[in-house]
N, C-alpha and C positions, 0 to 999 in steps of 0.2 A: 214127793219129788216134783210133782207138777208145779207146786207153789214156788219151789226154788228155780225151776226152769223159767217160770213166768217172771220172777224177780230178775234173773239174769238178762232176759230180753229187755226189760225196762232199763237196766243199767247200761246195756249195749246201746239202746236208743239214745240215751243221754250222753254217751261217750263222745269225746272229741277226736278219738282215734279212728281214722278211716279203715284200718284193718279190722276193727271190732264190729263196725256197723253191718257189713254183709252177713256175718254169722248170726248176729242178733236178729236181723230181719228174717233170715231163713228159719231160725228157731221159732220166732213169733208166728210165722206162717204155718209151721208144722203144728204148733199148739192150737191155732185157729182151726185147722183141719181136724185135729183130734176132738176139739170141742163140738164141732159140727157133727162129727160121727157119733160122739157120745149123746148129743142131743137127740139124734134120730134113733139110735139103737137102744139107749138105756133110759130114755125119757128124762134126762137131766135138762131142765129148762133154764133159759136165761137169755137176755138180750145181748150179752157180751160173753166173750170167752171166759172171763173171770167168773161171771155169774153162773155159767154152766158148771164150771169146776166146783164152785161153792155149793151148788145144789147137789151135785154128785157126792161130794164129801159128806154133806149133811145126811143124805139118804143112807150113807154107810156108817153113820155114827162118828164121823170125824169133823173137825173144824178146819176149813181151808186156811192154810197158813200155820197150823199147829205143828209143833215139832214132835209130837207123840202120836 
């Protein structure tokens, strides 16, 4: 689910629609906050939000971006 939310943020950032941009920015900030929390609480390391999510997924036997 986090992968999909991250992809939606990217799509919103690239959107030309002004009604889409604020929601995408808010979701992106929420994901950044979540990654910061996960990095401190669960020892998921990374220099970027995506790296933290990838590390967390790998630590739990998943591939970030996988549909299964």
